[in-house]
N, CA, C and O atoms as a printed pandas DataFrame, in Angstrom:
     atom_number atom_name residue_name chain_id  residue_number  x_coord  y_coord  z_coord
0              1         N          MET        A               1    0.644   -1.004   -0.263
1              2        CA          MET        A               1   -0.071    0.035   -0.097
2              3         C          MET        A               1    1.067    1.365   -0.094
3              4         O          MET        A               1    2.088    1.304    0.590
4              5         N          PHE        A               2    0.796    2.343   -0.796
5              6        CA          PHE        A               2    1.188    3.507   -0.707
6              7         C          PHE        A               2    0.927    4.497    0.050
7              8         O          PHE        A               2   -0.143    5.082   -0.118
8              9         N          ILE        A               3    1.777    4.899    1.000
9             10        CA          ILE        A               3    1.011    6.027    1.811
10            11         C          ILE        A               3    2.030    7.231    1.512
11            12         O          ILE        A               3    3.242    7.139    1.707
12            13         N          PRO        A               4    1.405    8.337    1.029
13            14        CA          PRO        A               4    2.349    9.372   -0.028
14            15         C          PRO        A               4    2.655   10.034    1.862
15            16         O          PRO        A               4    2.109    9.788    2.938
16            17         N          GLU        A               5    3.678   10.835    1.475
17            18        CA          GLU        A               5    4.575   11.474    2.171
18            19         C          GLU        A               5    3.764   12.700    2.460
19            20         O          GLU        A               5    3.189   13.207    1.497
20            21         N          VAL        A               6    3.635   13.230    3.593
21            22        CA          VAL        A               6    2.891   14.556    3.920
22            23         C          VAL        A               6    3.598   15.647    4.455
23            24         O          VAL        A               6    4.335   15.505    5.430
24            25         N          ILE        A               7    3.395   16.932    3.783
25            26        CA          ILE        A               7    4.116   18.076    3.951
26            27         C          ILE        A               7    3.266   18.838    4.695
27            28         O          ILE        A               7    2.256   19.157    4.069
28            29         N          GLU        A               8    3.339   19.338    6.089
29            30        CA          GLU        A               8    2.483   19.940    6.847
30            31         C          GLU        A               8    3.064   21.424    7.294
31            32         O          GLU        A               8    4.256   21.572    7.565
32            33         N          ASP        A               9    2.090   22.528    7.344
33            34        CA          ASP        A               9    2.437   23.774    7.865
34            35         C          ASP        A               9    1.012   24.046    8.390
35            36         O          ASP        A               9    0.186   23.167    8.634
36            37         N          ASP        A              10    0.809   25.501    8.545
37            38        CA          ASP        A              10   -0.366   25.989    9.195
38            39         C          ASP        A              10   -1.776   25.526    8.200
39            40         O          ASP        A              10   -2.847   25.016    8.527
40            41         N          ASN        A              11   -1.203   25.981    6.785
41            42        CA          ASN        A              11   -2.827   25.809    6.034
42            43         C          ASN        A              11   -2.694   25.059    5.243
43            44         O          ASN        A              11   -3.783   24.935    4.682
44            45         N          TYR        A              12   -1.665   24.154    4.626
45            46        CA          TYR        A              12   -1.358   23.437    3.761
46            47         C          TYR        A              12   -1.262   21.650    4.144
47            48         O          TYR        A              12   -0.597   21.455    5.161
48            49         N          LEU        A              13   -1.610   20.846    3.734
49            50        CA          LEU        A              13   -1.195   19.615    3.637
50            51         C          LEU        A              13   -0.940   19.077    2.240
51            52         O          LEU        A              13   -1.869   19.170    1.438
52            53         N          LEU        A              14    0.190   18.534    1.851
53            54        CA          LEU        A              14    0.536   17.956    0.765
54            55         C          LEU        A              14    0.817   16.582    0.749
55            56         O          LEU        A              14    1.795   16.079    1.303
56            57         N          ALA        A              15   -0.223   15.843   -0.021
57            58        CA          ALA        A              15    0.369   14.429   -0.461
58            59         C          ALA        A              15    1.046   14.223   -1.658
59            60         O          ALA        A              15    0.466   13.664   -2.589
60            61         N          GLN        A              16    2.115   14.574   -1.749
61            62        CA          GLN        A              16    3.378   14.848   -2.473
62            63         C          GLN        A              16    2.784   13.942   -3.963
63            64         O          GLN        A              16    2.544   12.736   -3.916
64            65         N          GLY        A              17    2.646   14.628   -4.996
65            66        CA          GLY        A              17    2.523   14.038   -6.511
66            67         C          GLY        A              17    0.744   13.852   -6.576
67            68         O          GLY        A              17    0.364   13.289   -7.603
68            69         N          SER        A              18   -0.313   14.250   -5.633
69            70        CA          SER        A              18   -1.734   13.594   -6.196
70            71         C          SER        A              18   -2.317   15.173   -5.307
71            72         O          SER        A              18   -2.487   16.177   -5.998
72            73         N          THR        A              19   -2.497   15.217   -4.246
73            74        CA          THR        A              19   -3.541   15.721   -3.655
74            75         C          THR        A              19   -2.921   17.077   -2.605
75            76         O          THR        A              19   -2.093   16.822   -1.731
76            77         N          LEU        A              20   -3.343   18.246   -2.786
77            78        CA          LEU        A              20   -3.051   19.559   -1.983
78            79         C          LEU        A              20   -4.419   19.740   -1.158
79            80         O          LEU        A              20   -5.535   20.059   -1.568
80            81         N          MET        A              21   -4.057   19.492   -0.107
81            82        CA          MET        A              21   -5.250   20.197    0.981
82            83         C          MET        A              21   -5.144   21.585    1.690
83            84         O          MET        A              21   -4.439   21.786    2.679
84            85         N          VAL        A              22   -5.994   22.605    1.016
85            86        CA          VAL        A              22   -5.819   23.905    1.790
86            87         C          VAL        A              22   -6.758   24.053    2.711
87            88         O          VAL        A              22   -7.954   23.998    2.428
88            89         N          ARG        A              23   -6.209   24.300    4.168
89            90        CA          ARG        A              23   -7.265   24.526    5.438
90            91         C          ARG        A              23   -7.474   25.895    5.703
91            92         O          ARG        A              23   -7.192   26.383    6.798
92            93         N          LYS        A              24   -8.077   26.717    4.520
93            94        CA          LYS        A              24   -7.823   28.224    4.778
94            95         C          LYS        A              24   -8.857   28.781    3.987
95            96         O          LYS        A              24   -9.229   27.877    3.239
96            97         N          ASN        A              25   -9.581   29.920    3.748
97            98        CA          ASN        A              25  -10.361   30.562    2.920
98            99         C          ASN        A              25   -9.240   31.304    1.829
99           100         O          ASN        A              25   -8.130   31.781    2.066
100          101         N          LEU        A              26   -9.864   31.216    0.777
101          102        CA          LEU        A              26   -9.021   32.122   -0.433
102          103         C          LEU        A              26  -10.037   33.307   -0.743
103          104         O          LEU        A              26  -11.247   33.297   -0.968
104          105         N          ARG        A              27   -9.063   34.369   -0.669
105          106        CA          ARG        A              27   -9.562   35.803   -0.617
106          107         C          ARG        A              27   -9.474   36.408   -2.337
107          108         O          ARG        A              27   -8.719   35.828   -3.117
108          109         N          SER        A              28   -9.978   37.124   -2.617
109          110        CA          SER        A              28   -9.853   37.838   -3.592
110          111         C          SER        A              28   -8.364   38.039   -4.078
111          112         O          SER        A              28   -7.530   38.415   -3.255
112          113         N          GLY        A              29   -7.977   37.784   -5.487
113          114        CA          GLY        A              29   -6.211   38.138   -5.393
114          115         C          GLY        A              29   -5.538   36.677   -5.357
115          116         O          GLY        A              29   -4.502   36.387   -5.955
116          117         N          GLN        A              30   -6.352   35.744   -4.500
117          118        CA          GLN        A              30   -5.444   34.672   -4.316
118          119         C          GLN        A              30   -5.300   33.163   -5.485
119          120         O          GLN        A              30   -6.283   32.875   -6.169
120          121         N          THR        A              31   -4.589   32.699   -5.540
121          122        CA          THR        A              31   -4.597   31.719   -6.793
122          123         C          THR        A              31   -3.680   30.781   -6.063
123          124         O          THR        A              31   -2.591   30.992   -5.531
124          125         N          ILE        A              32   -4.707   29.224   -6.222
125          126        CA          ILE        A              32   -3.949   28.187   -5.899
126          127         C          ILE        A              32   -3.757   27.611   -7.393
127          128         O          ILE        A              32   -4.571   28.030   -8.216
128          129         N          PHE        A              33   -2.582   26.516   -7.934
129          130        CA          PHE        A              33   -2.288   25.907   -8.755
130          131         C          PHE        A              33   -1.888   24.609   -8.095
131          132         O          PHE        A              33   -1.310   24.760   -7.019
132          133         N          HIS        A              34   -2.050   23.488   -8.462
133          134        CA          HIS        A              34   -1.610   22.192   -8.564
134          135         C          HIS        A              34   -1.672   20.972   -9.473
135          136         O          HIS        A              34   -2.660   20.567  -10.085
136          137         N          GLU        A              35   -0.604   20.525   -9.456
137          138        CA          GLU        A              35   -0.452   19.179  -10.536
138          139         C          GLU        A              35   -1.578   18.116  -10.183
139          140         O          GLU        A              35   -1.754   17.205  -10.992
140          141         N          GLY        A              36   -2.171   18.155   -9.299
141          142        CA          GLY        A              36   -2.674   16.770   -9.083
142          143         C          GLY        A              36   -4.520   17.357   -8.701
143          144         O          GLY        A              36   -5.061   18.208   -9.406
144          145         N          THR        A              37   -5.173   16.749   -7.584
145          146        CA          THR        A              37   -6.206   16.826   -7.046
146          147         C          THR        A              37   -6.294   18.263   -6.007
147          148         O          THR        A              37   -5.323   18.233   -5.252
148          149         N          VAL        A              38   -6.872   19.081   -5.839
149          150        CA          VAL        A              38   -6.874   20.201   -4.979
150          151         C          VAL        A              38   -8.117   19.865   -4.055
151          152         O          VAL        A              38   -9.204   19.676   -4.600
152          153         N          ILE        A              39   -7.981   19.769   -2.468
153          154        CA          ILE        A              39   -9.263   19.794   -1.894
154          155         C          ILE        A              39   -9.217   21.333   -0.793
155          156         O          ILE        A              39   -8.214   21.581   -0.123
156          157         N          ILE        A              40  -10.081   21.960   -0.781
157          158        CA          ILE        A              40  -10.251   23.270   -0.002
158          159         C          ILE        A              40  -10.730   23.269    0.996
159          160         O          ILE        A              40  -11.958   23.269    0.910
160          161         N          LEU        A              41  -10.230   23.267    2.299
161          162        CA          LEU        A              41  -11.260   23.355    3.802
162          163         C          LEU        A              41  -11.761   24.760    4.104
163          164         O          LEU        A              41  -11.280   25.518    4.947
164          165         N          GLY        A              42  -12.660   24.972    3.404
165          166        CA          GLY        A              42  -12.921   26.619    3.259
166          167         C          GLY        A              42  -13.451   26.983    2.436
167          168         O          GLY        A              42  -13.846   26.205    1.567
168          169         N          ASP        A              43  -13.707   28.487    2.363
169          170        CA          ASP        A              43  -14.452   29.164    1.063
170          171         C          ASP        A              43  -13.515   29.537   -0.139
171          172         O          ASP        A              43  -12.320   29.762    0.057
172          173         N          VAL        A              44  -14.024   29.593   -1.258
173          174        CA          VAL        A              44  -13.434   30.273   -2.456
174          175         C          VAL        A              44  -14.067   31.328   -2.614
175          176         O          VAL        A              44  -15.245   31.141   -2.918
176          177         N          ASN        A              45  -13.673   32.631   -2.505
177          178        CA          ASN        A              45  -14.364   33.632   -2.516
178          179         C          ASN        A              45  -14.337   34.556   -3.939
179          180         O          ASN        A              45  -13.434   34.180   -4.687
180          181         N          PRO        A              46  -15.034   35.540   -4.403
181          182        CA          PRO        A              46  -15.036   35.984   -5.296
182          183         C          PRO        A              46  -13.715   36.639   -5.611
183          184         O          PRO        A              46  -13.168   37.302   -4.730
184          185         N          GLY        A              47  -13.148   36.503   -6.824
185          186        CA          GLY        A              47  -11.902   37.115   -7.386
186          187         C          GLY        A              47  -10.950   36.218   -6.968
187          188         O          GLY        A              47   -9.870   36.794   -6.841
188          189         N          ALA        A              48  -10.890   34.883   -6.662
189          190        CA          ALA        A              48   -9.999   33.809   -5.693
190          191         C          ALA        A              48   -9.925   32.814   -6.821
191          192         O          ALA        A              48  -10.995   32.658   -7.410
192          193         N          GLU        A              49   -9.001   32.174   -7.213
193          194        CA          GLU        A              49   -9.031   31.075   -8.582
194          195         C          GLU        A              49   -8.082   29.921   -7.795
195          196         O          GLU        A              49   -7.154   30.060   -6.997
196          197         N          VAL        A              50   -8.797   28.581   -8.438
197          198        CA          VAL        A              50   -8.095   27.611   -7.903
198          199         C          VAL        A              50   -7.880   26.800   -9.315
199          200         O          VAL        A              50   -8.872   26.874  -10.040
200          201         N          ILE        A              51   -7.064   26.235   -9.716
201          202        CA          ILE        A              51   -6.658   25.507  -10.799
202          203         C          ILE        A              51   -5.862   24.183  -10.508
203          204         O          ILE        A              51   -4.934   24.061   -9.708
204          205         N          ALA        A              52   -6.388   23.254  -11.286
205          206        CA          ALA        A              52   -5.971   21.809  -10.983
206          207         C          ALA        A              52   -5.696   21.148  -12.124
207          208         O          ALA        A              52   -6.329   21.710  -13.018
208          209         N          LEU        A              53   -5.001   20.133  -12.604
209          210        CA          LEU        A              53   -4.704   19.100  -13.299
210          211         C          LEU        A              53   -5.777   18.140  -13.011
211          212         O          LEU        A              53   -6.314   17.639  -13.999
212          213         N          GLY        A              54   -6.159   17.816  -11.948
213          214        CA          GLY        A              54   -7.034   16.860  -11.351
214          215         C          GLY        A              54   -8.435   17.294  -10.725
215          216         O          GLY        A              54   -8.849   18.343  -11.220
216          217         N          HIS        A              55   -9.216   16.765   -9.808
217          218        CA          HIS        A              55  -10.543   17.492   -9.477
218          219         C          HIS        A              55  -10.113   18.630   -8.659
219          220         O          HIS        A              55   -8.926   18.923   -8.519
220          221         N          ILE        A              56  -11.014   19.225   -8.157
221          222        CA          ILE        A              56  -11.238   20.451   -7.062
222          223         C          ILE        A              56  -12.420   19.893   -6.302
223          224         O          ILE        A              56  -13.490   19.572   -6.818
224          225         N          LEU        A              57  -12.051   19.798   -4.776
225          226        CA          LEU        A              57  -13.275   19.638   -4.225
226          227         C          LEU        A              57  -13.202   20.793   -3.173
227          228         O          LEU        A              57  -12.215   20.914   -2.448
228          229         N          VAL        A              58  -14.323   21.677   -3.107
229          230        CA          VAL        A              58  -14.470   22.773   -1.971
230          231         C          VAL        A              58  -15.569   22.480   -0.659
231          232         O          VAL        A              58  -16.773   22.252   -0.781
232          233         N          LEU        A              59  -15.069   22.528    0.160
233          234        CA          LEU        A              59  -15.763   21.790    1.538
234          235         C          LEU        A              59  -16.059   23.272    2.026
235          236         O          LEU        A              59  -15.674   23.620    3.142
236          237         N          GLY        A              60  -16.658   24.036    1.294
237          238        CA          GLY        A              60  -17.147   25.171    1.767
238          239         C          GLY        A              60  -17.891   25.793    0.470
239          240         O          GLY        A              60  -18.273   25.046   -0.430
240          241         N          ASN        A              61  -18.111   27.450    0.405
241          242        CA          ASN        A              61  -18.649   28.087   -0.867
242          243         C          ASN        A              61  -17.402   28.039   -1.774
243          244         O          ASN        A              61  -16.227   28.244   -1.469
244          245         N          LEU        A              62  -17.963   27.708   -2.995
245          246        CA          LEU        A              62  -17.246   28.108   -4.078
246          247         C          LEU        A              62  -17.944   29.397   -4.989
247          248         O          LEU        A              62  -18.955   29.335   -5.688
248          249         N          ARG        A              63  -17.087   30.538   -4.747
249          250        CA          ARG        A              63  -17.831   31.667   -5.503
250          251         C          ARG        A              63  -16.742   32.239   -6.099
251          252         O          ARG        A              63  -16.945   33.399   -6.458
252          253         N          GLY        A              64  -15.650   31.803   -6.320
253          254        CA          GLY        A              64  -14.874   32.173   -7.340
254          255         C          GLY        A              64  -14.567   31.467   -8.486
255          256         O          GLY        A              64  -15.528   30.926   -9.034
256          257         N          ILE        A              65  -13.457   31.329   -9.003
257          258        CA          ILE        A              65  -12.870   30.860  -10.510
258          259         C          ILE        A              65  -12.209   29.071  -10.058
259          260         O          ILE        A              65  -11.359   28.736   -9.233
260          261         N          ALA        A              66  -12.830   28.464  -10.768
261          262        CA          ALA        A              66  -12.346   27.207  -10.426
262          263         C          ALA        A              66  -11.765   26.178  -12.023
263          264         O          ALA        A              66  -12.645   25.995  -12.863
264          265         N          HIS        A              67  -10.706   25.738  -12.244
265          266        CA          HIS        A              67  -10.484   25.203  -13.443
266          267         C          HIS        A              67   -9.723   23.823  -12.995
267          268         O          HIS        A              67   -8.600   23.702  -12.506
268          269         N          ALA        A              68  -10.731   22.783  -13.329
269          270        CA          ALA        A              68  -10.335   21.337  -12.923
270          271         C          ALA        A              68   -9.926   20.978  -14.481
271          272         O          ALA        A              68  -10.318   21.575  -15.483
272          273         N          GLY        A              69   -8.905   19.683  -14.413
273          274        CA          GLY        A              69   -8.485   19.339  -15.519
274          275         C          GLY        A              69   -8.196   20.174  -16.434
275          276         O          GLY        A              69   -8.801   20.342  -17.493
276          277         N          ALA        A              70   -6.995   20.875  -15.939
277          278        CA          ALA        A              70   -6.474   22.108  -16.656
278          279         C          ALA        A              70   -5.767   22.005  -17.727
279          280         O          ALA        A              70   -5.597   22.927  -18.525
280          281         N          ARG        A              71   -5.173   20.569  -17.854
281          282        CA          ARG        A              71   -4.469   20.375  -19.315
282          283         C          ARG        A              71   -5.412   19.338  -20.088
283          284         O          ARG        A              71   -4.989   18.521  -20.906
284          285         N          GLY        A              72   -6.565   19.468  -19.763
285          286        CA          GLY        A              72   -7.363   19.111  -20.941
286          287         C          GLY        A              72   -7.911   17.391  -20.888
287          288         O          GLY        A              72   -8.066   16.547  -21.770
288          289         N          ASP        A              73   -8.134   17.381  -19.158
289          290        CA          ASP        A              73   -8.555   16.162  -18.744
290          291         C          ASP        A              73  -10.429   16.381  -18.477
291          292         O          ASP        A              73  -11.031   17.053  -17.640
292          293         N          THR        A              74  -10.761   15.788  -19.219
293          294        CA          THR        A              74  -12.652   15.929  -19.308
294          295         C          THR        A              74  -13.055   15.046  -18.153
295          296         O          THR        A              74  -14.200   15.241  -17.744
296          297         N          ARG        A              75  -12.344   14.111  -17.541
297          298        CA          ARG        A              75  -12.760   13.532  -16.454
298          299         C          ARG        A              75  -12.957   14.121  -14.966
299          300         O          ARG        A              75  -13.753   13.852  -14.067
300          301         N          ALA        A              76  -12.052   14.906  -15.070
301          302        CA          ALA        A              76  -12.020   16.061  -13.956
302          303         C          ALA        A              76  -13.491   16.562  -13.608
303          304         O          ALA        A              76  -14.283   16.819  -14.514
304          305         N          VAL        A              77  -13.883   16.713  -12.050
305          306        CA          VAL        A              77  -14.807   17.089  -11.536
306          307         C          VAL        A              77  -14.360   18.092  -10.598
307          308         O          VAL        A              77  -13.242   18.203  -10.096
308          309         N          VAL        A              78  -15.869   19.145  -10.350
309          310        CA          VAL        A              78  -15.777   20.569   -9.426
310          311         C          VAL        A              78  -16.790   19.891   -8.308
311          312         O          VAL        A              78  -17.873   19.494   -8.738
312          313         N          PHE        A              79  -16.580   19.776   -7.264
313          314        CA          PHE        A              79  -17.461   19.498   -6.169
314          315         C          PHE        A              79  -17.399   20.696   -5.294
315          316         O          PHE        A              79  -16.430   21.452   -5.242
316          317         N          ALA        A              80  -18.394   20.809   -4.671
317          318        CA          ALA        A              80  -18.874   22.161   -3.884
318          319         C          ALA        A              80  -19.644   22.049   -2.512
319          320         O          ALA        A              80  -20.732   21.518   -2.735
320          321         N          SER        A              81  -19.539   22.249   -1.626
321          322        CA          SER        A              81  -20.793   22.203   -0.529
322          323         C          SER        A              81  -21.786   23.376   -0.883
323          324         O          SER        A              81  -22.992   23.277   -0.655
324          325         N          ARG        A              82  -21.287   24.345   -1.378
325          326        CA          ARG        A              82  -21.929   25.521   -2.010
326          327         C          ARG        A              82  -21.526   25.750   -3.565
327          328         O          ARG        A              82  -20.557   26.496   -3.713
328          329         N          LEU        A              83  -22.001   25.328   -4.526
329          330        CA          LEU        A              83  -21.134   25.613   -5.919
330          331         C          LEU        A              83  -22.027   27.112   -6.498
331          332         O          LEU        A              83  -23.177   26.955   -6.909
332          333         N          GLN        A              84  -21.476   28.357   -6.489
333          334        CA          GLN        A              84  -21.684   29.311   -7.036
334          335         C          GLN        A              84  -20.516   30.112   -7.780
335          336         O          GLN        A              84  -20.221   31.289   -7.570
336          337         N          PRO        A              85  -19.949   29.299   -8.630
337          338        CA          PRO        A              85  -18.764   29.755   -9.035
338          339         C          PRO        A              85  -19.156   31.335  -10.173
339          340         O          PRO        A              85  -20.207   31.497  -10.792
340          341         N          THR        A              86  -18.162   32.134  -10.154
341          342        CA          THR        A              86  -18.240   33.262  -10.846
342          343         C          THR        A              86  -17.956   32.470  -12.511
343          344         O          THR        A              86  -18.787   32.386  -13.415
344          345         N          GLN        A              87  -16.634   32.002  -12.520
345          346        CA          GLN        A              87  -16.559   30.775  -13.446
346          347         C          GLN        A              87  -15.974   29.441  -13.471
347          348         O          GLN        A              87  -14.868   29.455  -12.930
348          349         N          LEU        A              88  -16.283   28.406  -13.863
349          350        CA          LEU        A              88  -16.260   27.020  -13.811
350          351         C          LEU        A              88  -15.806   26.392  -15.013
351          352         O          LEU        A              88  -16.582   26.221  -15.953
352          353         N          ARG        A              89  -14.496   26.002  -15.060
353          354        CA          ARG        A              89  -14.174   25.559  -16.324
354          355         C          ARG        A              89  -13.671   23.729  -16.012
355          356         O          ARG        A              89  -13.532   23.321  -14.859
356          357         N          ILE        A              90  -13.549   23.215  -16.703
357          358        CA          ILE        A              90  -13.350   21.404  -16.886
358          359         C          ILE        A              90  -12.704   21.399  -17.981
359          360         O          ILE        A              90  -13.423   21.529  -18.971
360          361         N          ALA        A              91  -11.342   21.271  -18.218
361          362        CA          ALA        A              91  -10.482   21.052  -19.719
362          363         C          ALA        A              91  -10.667   22.326  -20.216
363          364         O          ALA        A              91  -10.281   23.336  -19.629
364          365         N          ASP        A              92  -11.327   22.316  -21.430
365          366        CA          ASP        A              92  -11.521   23.388  -22.221
366          367         C          ASP        A              92  -12.805   23.482  -22.335
367          368         O          ASP        A              92  -13.148   23.680  -23.500
368          369         N          PHE        A              93  -13.790   23.409  -21.465
369          370        CA          PHE        A              93  -15.145   23.441  -21.748
370          371         C          PHE        A              93  -15.465   24.575  -20.286
371          372         O          PHE        A              93  -14.975   24.342  -19.181
372          373         N          ILE        A              94  -16.232   25.608  -20.533
373          374        CA          ILE        A              94  -16.309   26.889  -19.546
374          375         C          ILE        A              94  -17.551   27.325  -19.474
375          376         O          ILE        A              94  -18.197   27.494  -20.508
376          377         N          THR        A              95  -18.049   27.559  -18.315
377          378        CA          THR        A              95  -19.474   28.014  -17.737
378          379         C          THR        A              95  -19.225   29.089  -16.756
379          380         O          THR        A              95  -18.281   29.062  -15.967
380          381         N          ARG        A              96  -20.183   30.129  -16.835
381          382        CA          ARG        A              96  -20.272   31.034  -15.866
382          383         C          ARG        A              96  -21.604   31.007  -15.035
383          384         O          ARG        A              96  -22.561   30.348  -15.441
384          385         N          ALA        A              97  -21.650   31.617  -14.046
385          386        CA          ALA        A              97  -22.773   32.098  -13.367
386          387         C          ALA        A              97  -23.823   33.020  -14.123
387          388         O          ALA        A              97  -23.433   34.128  -14.490
388          389         N          PRO        A              98  -25.178   32.617  -14.389
389          390        CA          PRO        A              98  -26.091   33.012  -15.138
390          391         C          PRO        A              98  -26.112   34.911  -14.649
391          392         O          PRO        A              98  -25.608   35.377  -13.627
392          393         N          ASP        A              99  -26.823   35.658  -15.700
393          394        CA          ASP        A              99  -26.943   37.172  -15.022
394          395         C          ASP        A              99  -28.457   37.100  -14.508
395          396         O          ASP        A              99  -29.378   36.486  -15.048
396          397         N          GLY        A             100  -28.497   37.800  -13.446
397          398        CA          GLY        A             100  -29.745   37.949  -12.571
398          399         C          GLY        A             100  -29.384   37.276  -11.084
399          400         O          GLY        A             100  -28.380   36.888  -10.488
400          401         N          GLU        A             101  -30.846   37.382  -10.850
401          402        CA          GLU        A             101  -30.796   36.759   -9.447
402          403         C          GLU        A             101  -30.063   35.236   -9.358
403          404         O          GLU        A             101  -30.025   34.532  -10.367
404          405         N          ILE        A             102  -29.692   34.943   -8.532
405          406        CA          ILE        A             102  -28.530   33.550   -8.651
406          407         C          ILE        A             102  -29.397   32.624   -7.303
407          408         O          ILE        A             102  -29.438   33.153   -6.192
408          409         N          LEU        A             103  -29.910   31.545   -7.477
409          410        CA          LEU        A             103  -30.569   31.055   -6.472
410          411         C          LEU        A             103  -29.166   30.067   -5.816
411          412         O          LEU        A             103  -28.314   29.496   -6.497
412          413         N          VAL        A             104  -29.274   30.100   -4.239
413          414        CA          VAL        A             104  -28.458   29.634   -3.545
414          415         C          VAL        A             104  -28.487   27.697   -3.393
415          416         O          VAL        A             104  -29.523   27.178   -2.979
416          417         N          PRO        A             105  -27.444   26.936   -3.716
417          418        CA          PRO        A             105  -27.682   25.776   -4.013
418          419         C          PRO        A             105  -27.798   25.226   -2.219
419          420         O          PRO        A             105  -26.986   25.579   -1.364
420          421         N          SER        A             106  -28.829   24.437   -1.998
421          422        CA          SER        A             106  -29.157   23.988   -0.232
422          423         C          SER        A             106  -28.539   22.944   -0.533
423          424         O          SER        A             106  -28.387   22.491    0.601
424          425         N          GLU        A             107  -27.979   22.081   -1.326
425          426        CA          GLU        A             107  -26.900   20.997   -0.887
426          427         C          GLU        A             107  -25.876   20.679   -1.587
427          428         O          GLU        A             107  -25.903   21.581   -2.424
428          429         N          PRO        A             108  -24.893   19.969   -1.874
429          430        CA          PRO        A             108  -23.635   19.891   -2.329
430          431         C          PRO        A             108  -24.178   19.754   -3.667
431          432         O          PRO        A             108  -25.243   19.192   -3.924
432          433         N          GLU        A             109  -23.267   20.384   -4.647
433          434        CA          GLU        A             109  -23.387   19.632   -6.027
434          435         C          GLU        A             109  -22.167   19.441   -6.892
435          436         O          GLU        A             109  -21.077   19.911   -6.565
436          437         N          ILE        A             110  -22.331   18.833   -7.866
437          438        CA          ILE        A             110  -21.078   18.369   -8.828
438          439         C          ILE        A             110  -20.929   18.719  -10.087
439          440         O          ILE        A             110  -21.930   18.533  -10.779
440          441         N          ALA        A             111  -20.065   19.138  -10.578
441          442        CA          ALA        A             111  -20.114   19.570  -12.014
442          443         C          ALA        A             111  -19.091   18.605  -12.981
443          444         O          ALA        A             111  -18.018   18.170  -12.561
444          445         N          ARG        A             112  -19.543   18.385  -14.156
445          446        CA          ARG        A             112  -18.559   17.386  -14.869
446          447         C          ARG        A             112  -18.914   17.747  -16.124
447          448         O          ARG        A             112  -19.742   18.631  -16.343
448          449         N          ILE        A             113  -18.292   17.065  -17.057
449          450        CA          ILE        A             113  -18.558   17.084  -18.704
450          451         C          ILE        A             113  -19.083   15.970  -18.853
451          452         O          ILE        A             113  -18.507   14.962  -18.445
452          453         N          LYS        A             114  -20.645   15.897  -19.652
453          454        CA          LYS        A             114  -21.396   14.772  -20.091
454          455         C          LYS        A             114  -21.656   15.479  -21.287
455          456         O          LYS        A             114  -21.969   16.670  -21.286
456          457         N          ASN        A             115  -21.515   14.653  -22.511
457          458        CA          ASN        A             115  -21.934   14.845  -23.906
458          459         C          ASN        A             115  -21.486   16.211  -24.160
459          460         O          ASN        A             115  -22.344   17.021  -24.514
460          461         N          GLY        A             116  -19.958   16.692  -24.001
461          462        CA          GLY        A             116  -19.714   17.644  -24.721
462          463         C          GLY        A             116  -20.009   18.980  -23.838
463          464         O          GLY        A             116  -19.744   20.059  -24.369
464          465         N          MET        A             117  -20.450   18.971  -22.752
465          466        CA          MET        A             117  -21.067   20.167  -22.185
466          467         C          MET        A             117  -20.844   19.928  -20.261
467          468         O          MET        A             117  -21.056   18.884  -19.645
468          469         N          VAL        A             118  -20.383   21.213  -19.707
469          470        CA          VAL        A             118  -20.565   21.324  -18.173
470          471         C          VAL        A             118  -21.948   20.914  -17.993
471          472         O          VAL        A             118  -22.868   21.312  -18.708
472          473         N          VAL        A             119  -22.081   20.028  -16.923
473          474        CA          VAL        A             119  -23.552   19.745  -16.012
474          475         C          VAL        A             119  -22.866   19.986  -15.042
475          476         O          VAL        A             119  -21.709   19.812  -14.660
476          477         N          ILE        A             120  -24.298   20.662  -14.515
477          478        CA          ILE        A             120  -24.265   20.757  -12.553
478          479         C          ILE        A             120  -25.127   19.924  -12.188
479          480         O          ILE        A             120  -26.189   20.112  -12.781
480          481         N          GLU        A             121  -25.161   18.728  -11.174
481          482        CA          GLU        A             121  -25.886   18.132  -10.530
482          483         C          GLU        A             121  -25.913   18.033   -8.959
483          484         O          GLU        A             121  -24.884   18.119   -8.289
484          485         N          LYS        A             122  -27.071   17.860   -8.462
485          486        CA          LYS        A             122  -26.549   17.496   -7.189
486          487         C          LYS        A             122  -25.936   16.497   -6.855
487          488         O          LYS        A             122  -26.014   15.534   -7.618
488          489         N          TYR        A             123  -25.161   16.376   -5.680
489          490        CA          TYR        A             123  -23.999   15.612   -5.535
490          491         C          TYR        A             123  -25.038   14.075   -5.130
491          492         O          TYR        A             123  -24.875   13.047   -5.788
492          493         N          LEU        A             124  -25.766   14.127   -4.318
493          494        CA          LEU        A             124  -26.646   12.881   -3.985
494          495         C          LEU        A             124  -28.102   13.101   -4.441
495          496         O          LEU        A             124  -28.945   13.778   -3.852
496          497         N          GLN        A             125  -28.276   12.315   -5.762
497          498        CA          GLN        A             125  -29.529   12.513   -6.635
498          499         C          GLN        A             125  -30.357   11.104   -5.561
499          500         O          GLN        A             125  -30.038   10.050   -5.010
500          501         N          LYS        A             126  -31.468   11.909   -5.749
501          502        CA          LYS        A             126  -32.669   11.157   -4.749
502          503         C          LYS        A             126  -33.311   10.114   -5.983
503          504         O          LYS        A             126  -34.239    9.348   -5.722
């Protein structure tokens, strides 16, 4: 069994080569880039950006920019407890928040590529 080496400081846990775990809120102007999956334990606020070659998982509000599968991986997903991004990209597919009043999701959602477009679904389908 492979157990990755973990690098730890106050806000970051890095399982080398695969997953970056960030334990803080991202504010406007802050960018996270990682060559694997990114897990945010906090909020991604408007003006903040998360770019990952793998998946992006936000255990909080995603209101900034998220780009999963940044080198073309259409299997990547974006998950958030509250998915309200200003822009969401998976591989080369882009979507953004609609104009006008935006409904706040009441449960976690996941975005993925289906049939050549970004679709957003409730994480736990009933």
